C-alpha positions in Angstrom: 0.6 -0.9 1.1 3.8 0.5 2.4 6.2 2.8 0.3 9.5 1.4 -0.7 11.4 4.3 0.8 9.9 5.8 3.7 7.3 5.1 6.4 4.3 6.3 4.2 1.3 3.7 4.3 -1.3 3.7 1.9 -4.9 2.1 2.7 -7.9 2.1 0.7 -11.3 0.0 0.8 -11.4 -3.1 -1.3 -15.0 -1.4 -2.7 -13.2 1.4 -4.0 -14.7 1.8 -7.8 -11.3 2.1 -9.2 -10.0 -0.9 -7.4 -13.0 -2.8 -8.5 -12.4 -1.9 -11.8 -9.0 -3.9 -11.7 -10.1 -6.5 -9.5 -12.9 -7.7 -7.1 -10.8 -9.9 -5.3 -9.5 -8.8 -1.6 -6.1 -7.4 -1.9 -4.5 -10.4 0.3 -5.8 -13.0 -2.1 -4.3 -11.5 -5.4 -2.0 -13.2 -7.4 1.4 -11.4 -8.6 0.1 -10.5 -12.0 -3.0 -9.1 -10.2 -0.9 -7.4 -7.8 1.3 -5.6 -10.2 -1.9 -4.4 -12.1 -2.9 -2.5 -8.9 0.6 -1.3 -8.1 0.8 0.1 -11.7 -2.6 2.1 -11.1 -1.7 3.8 -8.2 0.0 7.2 -7.9 3.5 7.3 -6.7 4.1 8.1 -2.8 4.2 11.7 -2.3 8.2 11.6 -2.0 8.7 10.0 -5.3 8.8 6.2 -4.6 6.6 3.4 -5.2 3.7 1.4 -3.3 3.9 -2.2 -3.8 2.5 -5.2 -1.8 5.7 -6.7 -1.2 7.1 -3.6 0.5 7.7 -3.8 4.4 7.0 -1.2 6.9 9.6 1.1 7.8 10.7 3.1 10.7 9.8 6.6 10.4 13.2 7.7 11.9 15.9 5.2 10.4 13.7 3.7 7.7 14.7 0.1 8.6 12.4 -2.7 8.0 10.0 -3.2 11.2 7.7 -5.8 10.0 8.0 -7.8 12.8 5.5 -5.6 14.6 3.0 -6.4 11.9 1.3 -9.6 12.1 0.4 -11.7 9.0 -0.1 -10.0 5.6 -3.5 -8.1 5.9 -2.7 -5.8 8.7 -0.8 -2.7 8.7 1.0 -0.4 11.0 1.1 3.7 10.9 4.2 5.2 12.1 4.1 8.2 10.2 1.9 9.4 7.2 -1.0 7.4 6.3 -2.9 8.2 2.9 -6.3 7.1 3.0 -7.4 6.2 -0.3 -11.1 6.4 0.9 -10.7 10.2 1.2 -8.0 10.9 -1.2 -7.0 10.2 -4.9 -4.8 7.7 -5.1 -5.0 6.3 -8.7 -3.0 7.5 -11.4 
């Protein structure tokens, strides 16, 4: 997931116990209401904004949309800070 205000990207494994408490589906197969549950369960971005499934990756310099460099909906690009949910606490 990408932050809505900057280049921060959040990743986690779909077998994360807290994620699996919300759903057992792969993130790219979630319906909108399931996505919303996951989004609400996350801590905010370190700079105060939100991670959301619908956010596009942003350039770390100008913060413009760079989604054309990411093929499809299940891939991501790291251009700056990455928060690795497998090694950091991401759940509120």
